[in-house]
C-alpha positions, 0 to 999 in steps of 0.5 A, a space after each residue: 201688303 207692305 207697311 211703310 217704315 216711318 219713325 213716329 218722331 218725338 214719341 215719348 210715351 211707351 205703349 204696353 198692356 196697361 197704358 190705356 190705348 187700344 191694343 190691335 193685333 196687326 200680323 205678326 206685331 202689335 199696334 197701339 191706336 193714339 191720337 188717330 195713329 197706329 204705332 207699333 214698336 220697332 228696333 227701339 222706337 215707334 213707327 207709324 204703321 200705315 199700309 204701303 198702297 191700296 189693298 182691297 180685302 177681297 170677299 169681305 161681305 160683312 158690312 161694318 158700321 155702328 153696332 156691327 160688334 167690332 171695335 172701332 179705331 179712328 185712323 186719320 180721317 176715317 175709322 178702322 174696324 177691328 176684324 179677324 186680325 185685320 183693320 178694315 176701312 170703307 173705300 170706294 164701295 169695298 173694304 180696305 185691308 189696313 
């Protein structure tokens, strides 16, 4: 999965362990969920951490939903579920890896 490099313009808030936003381990970095966006620190600025393309999470039999035990994070027009270092989003009858 490729992540697009898109700088989050005019993002003056500094994320960190005590900033109040949900911290999401995402591969080799940490994202922060903020106002429906996922931000990551990158070379002195904040990027939108968005997947580049469609990546289905193969072999994901678990059905996420209310009470499934995984944290929910609002991500644009849908909800991601945090699961084993991945963000999963329901899409066309399967789960995408964000």
